[in-house]
C-alpha positions as CSV (number, residue, x, y, z in Angstrom):
1,M,169.6,19.3,106.5
2,R,171.6,20.6,109.5
3,R,172.6,23.7,107.5
4,R,169.0,24.3,106.4
5,N,167.9,24.2,110.1
6,H,170.7,26.6,110.9
7,C,169.5,29.1,108.2
8,R,165.9,28.8,109.5
9,K,167.0,29.6,113.1
10,V,168.8,32.7,111.7
11,V,165.7,33.8,109.8
12,R,163.7,33.4,113.0
13,K,166.2,35.5,114.9
14,L,166.2,38.1,112.2
15,S,162.4,38.3,112.2
16,E,162.4,38.7,116.0
17,A,165.1,41.4,115.8
18,M,163.1,43.2,113.2
19,G,160.1,43.2,115.6
20,V,162.3,44.7,118.3
21,C,163.4,47.5,116.0
22,L,159.9,48.3,114.9
23,T,158.7,48.4,118.5
24,A,161.6,50.6,119.6
25,E,160.8,53.1,116.7
26,G,157.1,53.2,117.7
27,D,156.1,51.5,114.5
28,G,152.8,49.7,115.0
29,R,153.5,46.9,112.5
30,A,154.1,43.4,113.7
31,V,156.6,40.9,112.2
32,L,155.2,37.6,111.2
33,L,157.3,34.5,110.3
34,A,155.0,32.8,107.8
35,D,155.1,29.0,107.3
36,F,152.6,28.4,104.5
37,S,150.2,26.7,106.8
38,G,147.3,29.1,105.9
39,T,148.9,32.2,107.2
40,G,147.7,35.3,105.4
41,M,150.6,37.2,103.9
42,A,149.3,40.5,102.5
43,S,148.7,43.4,105.0
44,E,150.2,46.8,105.5
45,A,150.1,46.2,109.2
46,F,152.7,43.4,109.0
47,V,156.3,42.8,107.9
48,T,156.2,39.2,106.8
49,C,159.3,37.0,106.7
50,L,158.8,33.9,104.6
51,D,160.8,30.7,104.5
52,L,160.2,29.5,100.9
53,A,162.2,26.3,101.3
54,D,159.0,24.2,101.7
55,A,156.8,26.4,99.5
56,S,155.4,25.1,96.2
57,A,156.4,27.0,93.1
58,R,152.9,28.7,93.1
59,E,153.2,29.7,96.7
60,A,156.7,31.1,96.1
61,R,155.6,33.1,93.1
62,E,152.7,34.5,95.1
63,A,154.9,35.5,98.0
64,L,157.4,37.2,95.6
65,R,154.5,39.0,93.9
66,M,153.6,40.7,97.1
67,S,157.2,41.4,98.2
68,E,159.2,44.6,98.4
69,A,162.4,42.7,99.0
70,A,163.5,39.1,98.7
71,F,166.6,37.5,100.3
72,V,168.3,34.2,99.8
73,V,169.7,33.0,103.2
74,A,172.5,30.6,102.9
75,T,175.4,29.2,104.9
76,S,178.8,29.8,103.4
77,D,179.7,26.2,102.6
78,A,180.0,25.3,98.9
79,A,176.9,23.1,98.8
80,S,174.6,25.7,100.4
81,I,176.0,28.4,98.1
82,E,175.2,26.2,95.1
83,V,171.6,25.8,96.4
84,A,171.4,29.6,96.9
85,R,172.7,30.1,93.3
86,T,170.0,27.9,92.0
87,Q,167.3,29.7,94.1
88,A,168.6,33.1,92.8
89,A,168.6,31.8,89.2
90,W,164.9,30.9,89.6
91,M,163.9,34.0,91.7
92,L,165.3,36.7,89.5
93,P,163.5,35.7,86.2
94,T,160.3,34.9,88.1
95,L,160.3,38.5,89.5
96,R,161.1,40.0,86.1
97,G,158.4,37.9,84.5
98,Q,155.9,39.3,86.9
99,G,157.1,42.9,86.2
100,Q,158.2,43.2,89.8
101,D,160.8,45.7,90.9
102,V,161.9,43.9,94.0
103,A,165.2,44.3,95.8
104,C,167.0,41.0,96.0
105,G,170.0,40.1,98.0
106,L,172.0,37.5,99.8
107,L,172.1,37.0,103.6
108,L,175.1,34.9,104.5
109,V,175.5,32.7,107.6
110,P,179.3,32.0,107.9
111,V,180.4,28.5,108.8
112,L,183.8,27.0,109.5
113,G,185.6,26.3,106.3
114,G,183.0,28.1,104.2
115,L,183.6,30.5,101.4
116,S,184.5,34.2,102.0
117,P,181.6,36.7,101.7
118,A,183.0,38.1,98.5
119,E,183.3,34.6,96.9
120,A,179.8,33.7,98.1
121,E,178.4,36.9,96.6
122,K,180.2,36.2,93.3
123,R,178.9,32.6,93.1
124,V,175.3,33.3,94.0
125,G,175.0,36.3,91.8
126,L,173.1,38.5,94.3
127,P,174.5,41.4,96.2
128,L,175.6,40.5,99.8
129,C,173.2,42.4,102.1
130,G,174.4,41.1,105.4
131,V,176.4,38.6,107.3
132,L,174.5,36.9,110.1
133,K,176.8,35.2,112.6
134,T,176.5,37.1,115.9
135,A,173.5,38.6,117.6
136,N,174.8,42.1,116.9
137,Q,175.0,41.3,113.2
138,V,171.5,39.9,113.1
139,A,170.3,43.1,115.0
140,R,172.0,45.4,112.5
141,V,170.6,43.7,109.4
142,A,167.1,43.5,111.1
143,R,167.2,47.2,111.8
144,R,168.1,48.0,108.2
145,L,165.4,45.7,106.8
146,A,162.7,46.9,109.2
147,L,163.3,50.6,109.0
148,D,164.4,51.2,105.4
């Protein structure tokens, strides 16, 4: 549970950093961190970050259907990487089954004693798109996500 909360905090920091990047570039979109409590997800005026950990299968499929990119966020410990592998194994066929051409990747939060980024990427089966340990790393990944 502690690792999951750690990932959620990183996702929140990432969404905040994406908002800073968009504002700095004069982009009028806002960044929302949706929580599946009735928040609308589809709008061209928003970049929406979704934590699917508590979503039902239907909610997750709907969120993925509207997505341009999907990332699994995991800490680098073996147990979290196994959960990430399971999520990726569900997500990829779900996207393909919906005919979606969505970019998918892994965002890794390193922890003491965890797997190397290369080993985590290999086990999860998604390309490593960012390492999120320091504020600078979060800002770099946020900038790439928000502006690409």
